[in-house]
C-alpha positions in Angstrom: -17.3 -11.3 -51.4 -19.0 -7.9 -52.0 -18.3 -6.3 -55.4 -17.1 -2.8 -55.8 -19.8 -0.1 -56.0 -18.2 1.4 -59.2 -16.3 -0.2 -62.2 -13.7 2.5 -61.8 -12.5 0.9 -58.4 -10.4 -2.1 -57.6 -11.1 -2.2 -53.9 -13.0 0.0 -51.4 -13.4 0.0 -47.6 -16.5 1.6 -46.1 -16.5 2.6 -42.3 -14.1 -0.1 -41.4 -13.1 -0.7 -37.8 -10.8 -3.3 -36.4 -10.5 -4.1 -32.6 -7.5 -5.9 -31.1 -8.9 -7.2 -27.8 -10.4 -4.2 -26.0 -8.4 -1.7 -28.2 -9.8 -0.3 -31.5 -6.8 -0.1 -33.7 -8.6 1.1 -36.8 -11.8 3.3 -36.5 -14.4 4.1 -39.1 -11.9 4.1 -42.1 -13.0 4.5 -45.7 -10.6 4.3 -48.7 -10.4 3.2 -52.3 -7.9 2.4 -55.0 -8.7 2.6 -58.7 -7.0 1.2 -61.8 -3.7 3.3 -62.7 -3.9 5.2 -59.4 -1.0 5.5 -56.9 -2.5 5.9 -53.4 -0.3 6.3 -50.3 -1.3 5.1 -46.8 0.8 7.0 -44.5 1.1 7.5 -40.5 3.2 6.8 -37.7 4.2 3.5 -36.6 1.3 1.7 -34.7 -1.3 3.9 -36.7 -3.1 0.8 -37.9 -1.7 0.9 -41.5 -0.7 -2.8 -41.7 -4.0 -3.9 -40.1 -6.0 -1.8 -42.6 -4.1 -3.5 -45.5 -4.7 -6.9 -44.1 -8.4 -6.0 -44.1 -8.3 -4.7 -47.7 -6.7 -8.0 -48.9 -9.2 -10.2 -47.1 -6.8 -11.4 -44.6 -8.4 -9.9 -41.5 -12.1 -9.5 -41.1 -13.2 -6.0 -39.9 -15.3 -5.8 -36.6 -17.5 -3.3 -38.5 -17.9 -1.9 -42.0 -17.5 -3.4 -45.4 -14.8 -4.2 -47.9 -15.6 -4.5 -51.6 -13.2 -5.9 -54.2 -13.4 -6.1 -58.0 -14.5 -9.7 -59.0 -11.3 -11.8 -60.1 -9.1 -9.1 -58.7 -5.5 -10.2 -58.9 -3.1 -8.6 -56.0 0.6 -8.5 -56.1 1.9 -8.0 -52.5 5.4 -6.8 -51.5 5.9 -7.6 -47.8 7.4 -5.1 -45.4 10.1 -7.7 -44.6 11.1 -11.2 -45.6 13.1 -13.4 -43.3 15.0 -16.1 -45.1 17.1 -18.7 -43.2 20.8 -18.1 -44.0 21.3 -21.8 -44.2 18.7 -22.5 -46.8 20.1 -22.2 -50.3 17.6 -19.9 -52.1 18.4 -18.3 -55.5 16.4 -15.3 -56.9 15.2 -17.6 -59.5 13.8 -20.2 -57.0 12.2 -17.6 -55.0 10.3 -16.1 -58.1 9.4 -19.5 -59.3 7.3 -20.0 -56.2 5.0 -17.1 -57.2 4.5 -18.1 -60.9 1.0 -19.5 -61.6 1.0 -23.0 -63.4 0.3 -23.0 -67.1 2.5 -20.3 -68.1 6.1 -20.1 -69.7 7.9 -19.9 -66.4 11.2 -18.9 -67.7 10.1 -16.0 -69.9 7.6 -14.7 -67.1 10.5 -14.9 -64.6 13.0 -13.1 -66.7 10.6 -10.5 -67.9 9.7 -9.6 -64.4 13.3 -9.3 -63.3 14.1 -7.3 -66.3 11.2 -4.9 -65.8 12.6 -4.0 -62.3 16.3 -3.9 -63.4 17.3 -7.1 -61.8 17.7 -9.4 -64.7 21.3 -10.1 -63.8 20.4 -11.5 -60.4 18.5 -14.5 -61.3 21.3 -17.0 -60.2 22.2 -15.1 -57.1 21.5 -16.2 -53.6 18.8 -14.1 -52.0 20.7 -13.9 -48.8 23.6 -12.1 -50.5 21.6 -9.3 -52.1 22.1 -5.8 -51.1 19.0 -3.9 -49.6 18.1 -2.2 -53.0 18.6 -5.5 -54.8 16.2 -7.4 -52.5 13.6 -4.8 -52.9 13.7 -5.0 -56.6 13.5 -8.7 -56.5 10.6 -8.6 -54.1 9.0 -6.0 -56.5 9.5 -8.5 -59.4 7.9 -11.1 -57.3 5.0 -9.0 -56.8 4.4 -8.2 -60.3 5.0 -11.6 -61.8 1.3 -12.7 -61.5 0.4 -9.6 -63.6 -1.7 -8.1 -60.8 -4.5 -5.5 -61.2 -3.5 -4.1 -57.7 0.0 -3.8 -56.3 0.3 -3.5 -52.6 3.7 -2.3 -51.3 4.4 -2.3 -47.7 7.3 0.0 -46.8 9.0 -0.8 -50.3 12.2 1.4 -49.7 13.0 -0.2 -46.3 16.8 -0.7 -46.0 17.6 1.3 -49.0 19.6 4.4 -49.2 18.1 7.8 -50.3 19.4 7.5 -54.0 18.0 4.0 -54.2 14.7 5.2 -52.8 14.5 7.7 -55.5 15.2 5.1 -58.2 12.6 2.6 -56.6 9.8 5.2 -56.6 10.6 6.1 -60.2 10.4 2.4 -61.1 7.2 2.0 -59.2 5.8 5.0 -61.4 7.0 3.3 -64.7 5.4 0.0 -63.5 2.1 1.9 -63.0 2.3 3.7 -66.3 3.1 0.5 -68.2 0.6 -1.8 -66.6 -2.1 0.6 -65.6 -2.5 -1.3 -62.2 -3.5 0.3 -59.0 -0.8 0.9 -56.5 -1.2 1.2 -52.7 2.0 2.3 -51.0 2.1 1.9 -47.3 4.8 4.0 -45.4 5.9 5.9 -42.4 8.4 7.7 -44.4 6.7 10.8 -45.7 9.1 12.7 -48.0 9.6 10.6 -51.2 6.3 8.7 -50.8 4.3 12.0 -50.7 6.1 13.3 -53.9 5.5 10.0 -55.8 1.6 9.5 -55.2 -1.6 10.8 -56.7 -3.6 10.7 -53.5 -2.8 10.4 -49.8 -4.6 8.9 -47.0 -3.1 9.9 -43.5 -4.0 7.3 -40.9 -3.6 7.6 -37.2 -6.1 4.7 -36.2 -8.7 7.0 -38.1 -8.3 9.0 -41.1 -6.8 12.4 -40.2 -6.9 13.8 -43.6 -6.8 12.7 -47.2 -6.5 14.0 -50.7 -3.8 15.4 -53.0 -0.4 15.4 -51.3 0.1 19.1 -51.4 -3.3 19.7 -49.9 -2.7 17.0 -47.3 0.8 18.4 -46.4 -0.8 21.7 -45.5 -3.8 20.1 -43.5 -3.8 21.1 -39.7 -4.2 17.4 -39.0 -1.2 16.5 -40.8 0.9 19.3 -39.3 -0.3 18.4 -35.7 0.7 14.7 -36.4 4.1 15.2 -38.2 5.1 18.7 -37.3 5.5 21.8 -39.4 8.8 20.7 -40.7 7.1 17.8 -42.7 5.4 20.2 -45.0 8.6 22.0 -45.7 10.5 18.9 -46.4 7.9 17.6 -48.7 8.2 20.7 -50.8 11.8 19.9 -51.5 10.9 16.6 -53.1 7.7 17.8 -55.1 7.9 18.9 -58.6 5.6 20.2 -61.2 4.8 17.3 -63.9 5.8 19.0 -67.0 6.4 15.7 -68.7 5.0 12.2 -69.2 6.6 8.9 -69.7 6.5 6.7 -73.0 5.9 2.9 -73.0 9.7 2.5 -72.1 9.5 4.8 -69.0 11.5 7.6 -70.8 10.6 11.3 -70.2 8.7 13.0 -72.9 8.3 16.7 -72.6 4.8 18.1 -72.9 3.9 20.6 -75.6 2.8 24.0 -74.2 -0.3 26.0 -75.3 1.9 27.8 -77.6 3.2 24.8 -79.5 6.7 25.1 -77.8 8.2 22.3 -75.6 8.4 22.5 -71.8 11.4 20.7 -70.4 11.6 19.2 -67.1 
């Protein structure tokens, strides 16, 4: 395994290309994720996002280019979908136990992860009977239970209504702030993910544009790919950060230069 070129990075890809048969599905992609950073990998369906994630995680070797990871990097992965046999009796507790490393206090680690995502009351529930929002919270708990350095979330709000999506992205932000882990969010849904990220990489087999969300939303390549209405819709969800969050995730207003308090 190649080591990252900078201690400020968790994972980095340089000029990565992936071929599927005679088709190149990822072409010359370079990207990175650092500690405490939320990076969104966006693009239409079939743009190569999932293939790029598999390359970053070491599950798919690139046809060209290099991937470097921090030595000992621990990754928590939240899949795009999880198919569970309805006939198989599987509780939330049992699902999470499968992800807990040996040598730890299982009961404490399990309950702490569920409590952190607001699903502490679901431990004994059957996974098959959870709502869309409940299932996503449980899968997020499963991703953080190994205390990862990097969280990879593949379409984390799939099957969740708009109000639930807002709550989940706020939860992801709190997890990042508490744990200072890097977060890579993969999505084809622009609005909320664009507003909830530090840096955006727009992929359509190659990197169309990348940078701060507001800059990306004005980029001609972004507009050509998603249409002018996408930037306007993104503006609805964006807000100026005039606050930060304390250790409990609660909003704390920032002091202005004059010493007064700015309320968000």
